[in-house]
N, C-alpha and C positions, 0 to 999 in steps of 0.2 A: 034799526035792528041793531043789537051789540054786534061789534064782527067778530067778536070770540067765537060765535055760534056757528061761523063757516070757515073754522079751522077743522082742517079734517086729518087726522092719524092712521098710521096703517102700523099693525103689530103685527111681530113676525115672531109666531110661536104661542102658544095659548097654556105652558106653564105657569107657575105663582105669578113670579116676576111680570110678566107679559100680561097676562088678566087684571093684577093689581094697579100695573100702570095704564091699562085701559077703561077701569072702573072710574079710575082718578080724573083721567080725561074728559071723560063721558059724564060726567058729575057735574062738572067744569061747564060744562054746553057744546063741547068736539063731536063731531063725527068719527065715530072709530069703529076700524075693519081689522078684527084678527084673523089672521090666517094660518091654519096650523095643519103642518103636513099630515099627523095620525087620523085617526077615526074619532077621535075622541080627546077632551082636552084635561089638562095635569102634566105635560113634561112625565118627569120623574115619580112622580107620584098618581098612583095607580092602585084601584083595588078590582079585584073577579072574583065572581061569588061560583066557587066550583064544588059540585055536589052537597051545596047547603052550607059551603063553609066560607067565609071572607078572607080570602087571601093577597093581602096586600106585595105590590111587587117589590119584594126585599123587605126588610126589617125596620119599620120606620115607625116612629113615636110624636107627639105632639108634645113640646115641655110646656107646661101650663106659668112658668116664668118667662116666657115669652113678652116684650112687652108691648113691641109695637104691632105683632101678629093678635096679641090680645084686644089691642083696641081695633083691629082693623077686621078681625072676623067674628060672627055671630057665634060664641062659645057655647051659650045653651043650646042654641040648634043643634051644634054638633054632637052635643048628650057624650061629651066626655067622660070617659072612665078613668081611673087614674091604676096606674101598678104601686106596688108598696116602694116604699126607699129601700136603698140596698140592695144586696143578691147575695146568692150562695157559690160559693167558689169551689169546682171541683179539682180534689188536688191528692194526687195518690189513691184514686179510690174509695174516698171520701166526700161529702159536701159540708160545708163551712158556712156559716151564716154572717156576714158582715153589715150591719144596718144602723141603722140612724135612729138610736132612742130618743133623739130631741124630734123625729118629725113620724112618730107612731103614736097609739093609743096608749095612754096613761098605763094601764094597765098590763102591756106590754114591753114598757120600758126599760124595767129592771132586767128582764130577760134579755133585752135585745143589748144590753149595756154588757151583759155576763158572757154572751157565747160569742160577741165582736172582740170582748177584748181577751178570751181564750184561743179565738180561732190563730192555728199557724200558719198565719197570712202576713204575720208583722210582727213586731214588738211591742209591746204596752205603749211603750215611747212611739212607737209608730202612730197609734189610734189617738196619741193626745197630741199628736200633733197633725194629724188628719181633721181633729175637731177646732184646732185653732187654725188651721188654713181654709178650714170650711167657714168659719165666723165671721176671718178676713175678708174673702172674696165676697162674701155676701154683702157687706159694710158696702163695696164697691159698686158704682152707676156700671151701668154697661159702656159708656164713655169714657170711665175712667180705667177698667180693663184692658180697652183697648190702648190706652195712653202708656200704659206701663211697660219697660224697655222688653224686646223681641228676643225671644232665645231659643235655640231648642226647648221642647218640654221636659226632656229628660234631663237636661241640666237642670231648670227649674226643680224640679222634683229635688236632685239632689243639694241642690242649694239649699232646700228649705227642712234638708236634715232626714230626710225618710232613705230607709235602708233598702239594700238591694235586692231584699225578701220582700218588700212592701212593695217595690216596684214592679216585681216580675210578676207576682202572683196576684195582686190584685190591680194598680195601676194602668200595667199595659193589656191587660186583657181584658179590662174595663172600655176603655178609649180605644183599642185598637174596633173594638167592637164596633163602637160610634164615627171615627174618622176613617174604619175600614182602610187602615194605615199598616201594611205588612211589619214596615219596618220603624215602628213608631214614630215616626220623623214629621213631627208635630209642632207648631209654633207655639211657643209659651201663652200668646196672648188668647190665641181659639182656645188652647187648652184651658185656659182660666176662664173665656167666655162658657165654654161649657158645664163648664165644673159650676160655675155660679150657678148656671138655670138649673144644674141636678140638687143642686142644694136648696135653692129658694123654692122650687117647688115639684111638680112630681112628674113622671113620664104619663103620656095619656094617650090612650084610641078613642075615635069619634066611632059613634052607637053602629053607622053607616060603613066601617073603614075609611084608612087614611085618603081616599079618592074625593071623599064628601068634602074634604077643604077646596080644593079647587073647583069643586063643582058649586060649592056653595058662591063663589066669588062669580065664576061664570053666569049666573041666576041671576044677578044682577047688573048684566048688563041687556043691552035693551036685543031684542028680537032683532033676529039678521047680521049681527052684529058681528058674529064667530062662524067664519066659513072652514069646515073641515075638510081633511083628504085635498087639503089646496098647496102643494111643498113651494116654494118659492126660489127661482133659478138664482137670480143676481136682486141685487140693488142698486139703485142709481140715484144722484140727486132729484129729490121729492116725488120718487117712484120707485116700484119692484116689480119685476118681470117673475110672475108664477113660469112654472114648470112646463105650462102647455101655451105660454107666448100670450096670456094676459097681461097689460100694463095698467099698475093700480096707479095712480096719483094721489098724494098726501101732503099737506105742509108738512109733515114730522113722518121718519119713518123711526122705528123703535126695532131692532132686533135683539129677541128675546129668547134666543135658544143658548143649547147648550156653548160652551167657549169653543170648540174647533169649530162644528158650525160657524158660530159667528164671525170667527177668523175667516173660515170659504169667503162667507158673505161679504164682506167690509174689507179683504186684503187691498183694492185698489183705494183704498181709504188711507191703512194705516201706512204710518211713517216709513215701518219695515216691516218685514214678516216677523210674526209673534208664535213661537212654536210652546204652546201651554206647556206644563208640565203632566206627565201621564197620569189621568184620572184613578182614582181609587172604586175599585170593583170589589163584587162581592157576589155569591152564589146562595138562594134562601130554597131550602128544602124543607114541602110542608107534608104532616102525616096526619092519620085521624087515628085518633088514640082513646080503644077501649079502656075504663079499668085505668086510666095514668097512676103512672106510681107518685106523682108530685099532682098536689089539689092548690096550686095558686098560682099566681104568674111571676113569681120572685125569676128575675133574670139568672141563669146559670152560668156561670166562666169558667173558660177551662182554664185554669192555672198551670196545666200541666204542659200545654201548648205543643201537645205531640194528637197529632188526626186532624181533621178536617174541621172540626167543630173549632168555633170561636166560642159561639154563645146560642145559648136557647134558651126558647120559655114556652108557658100555656096562655096565648094572649085572649084566648076563650074565657079564662079566670077572672079578667081583667074586664073584658067586654064580653058578655054574655052573647050580643049580636054574633059574633064572629062565628058561632055555631050553630046549625038549627036544629038539633037532636042532643041524646047524650052522649056522645064521642065529644073531646076534649081535641082541639086543634092545635100542636107543635110545629112550633116555628123553629129551626135549624139555620143557623146564619154560619158563613165562611167569612174571613177573609182573602181577600182577590178571588180571584176563577181557578177552583183548582186542576192542573191537568187531568184529572180523571172528571170527567162529563156522562149525560145520561145516565145509564144504566148502573153503570162503574160508579159513579158519583156518591146514588141513593144507595147501592151495597158497601160502600166505605163508609157513609153517615151512617147506616145502620148496623154496620157491625163494630163503631162506635158508641154507640146509641144501646148495644146489648152489654158489652163491657159496662157503661155506668148505670143502668136499671134493669138489667138480666134478660133470661130471653124472651120475655113478652115481647121485646122492643120488636121481635121478629115478625109478629102478627101484624103491626102497626101499616095499617093503609098508605101507602103516598100516594099524595093527592095532587103535587106537582112540582117543579123546581124553576125557579127564576133566574135566569144568569143575567147580571148587570154590570154590562162592561164599563158604562159611565154611570157610576152612582152618586158621585160626590170630586169637586174639584180637590185636587191637591191643597192639604193648609200645611207643605212645611214651610221653612223659614224662606229657602229658596224661591218658590213657588209665588209667597206672598210680596216678593221683591217686589216685582212688575206689576203692582194694582193694575186695570185698566183704568182709563177716565170713559166716564160714561159718555161723554159727548165726542163723538167720531170726527165729523165733519160737520159744515152748516146746514141742518134740517134733518140731522142722520147721526143714531143716539144708540146704546146698548144698555142690557141689563140681566140682571140673572146672580143666582148666590154667587159666581166666582167673583163679582165685582165686589161684594161685600163679607160674607161670612157664607161658610158653607154648610146651612141649615135655614128650615123652612123662615126663620127670624128675618135672615141675612136676602132672601129671595122677597121678600115682601117689601123689605126696607130697600132694596135696590130698585124697586117698581114705582114708589113711592118716591125717591130720588129723582127719575129719571123724569118722572110726568111733572115735580116741581122745577124741575132745571129746564121744561119745554117751555111751561107756561113763562116761565122767567122772561128768557127770552125771545117768545114770541109778542109780550108786554112792548118789552124794550124797541 
């Protein structure tokens, strides 16, 4: 019998990275055990069904331009539906459309070009530079994007000649909502990576919610591979000890948790104590809406940057399965977790919705609020200066989006990378 079939791997954490690493090793003949502290797989990518609506834990999307994820996932099975390119900018009591005439239907292209040109979100020169930037960045490969010199994204935008108005009213509200960074402290290569993905493809939602993505990967693992409600207390060479004292042995141990938890479990193996940058957080407030004021799923951005709302959209107009009846689903996102929480946060959000859409917003039914303290690892220049290595010690590894880029693409790439590293080392 080929010796590789006797190799055993223990994966701590059933998020995207851990599931991808487990699947990759299992397909190569390994015996894999996945230990997950929660009662379901997915890590930070979760979907609940509440009153007939699909609610993702925080506003999340899948970008169709992801190359590695597109290869590793069965996209037709996910039943993706796409958001339109562009955004609506809420500014001084009015909404202005900033679209992409190059990626809309021919019958709409002229109108998109006109409304984008006249929107008070930047100069005509800004919009021409935006098209030039888009054209240049989409010609680069993902690897080339990450090889570009790393500076703060704000510096990069100014180097490209964008006006302060364009930066303040478009780039900051749009990318604050993506990176969830209240200070817009984003590294330029991460900014370019995301801008390239949005320019090359579309944001999309699976038919059964974002949680369908990790569930699809988990379904491809052998029965009995995943153990839920099984937290890990410590990691030792070729062994993990669970919180209930069980010792589980393996040839390779993969810690696939969020970075703070990984650092705690791996503390005795790290050369020095590593304190990660504070993660980026968000709150997502969902409402059920009768007779919605917008009958499209285009993202609405807060260019005034006043009030709790950074962006909102009606995801059920993108993916109809997000609502089971005639009501529309409204998703409202903040950057950071507001000091107001619970009913106070809902009231504050509703007050801003009334300001934007009128008194009808008072009748919208609050469905649920999700507070996500660890939504994304920081993507600042300072945080990325200490990219963690995936091999921690002999037989002990880690993976996660914090090891690559803070994205679904980065999480999947990290899982593949650690599985490949393990197999190469064991072969040697």
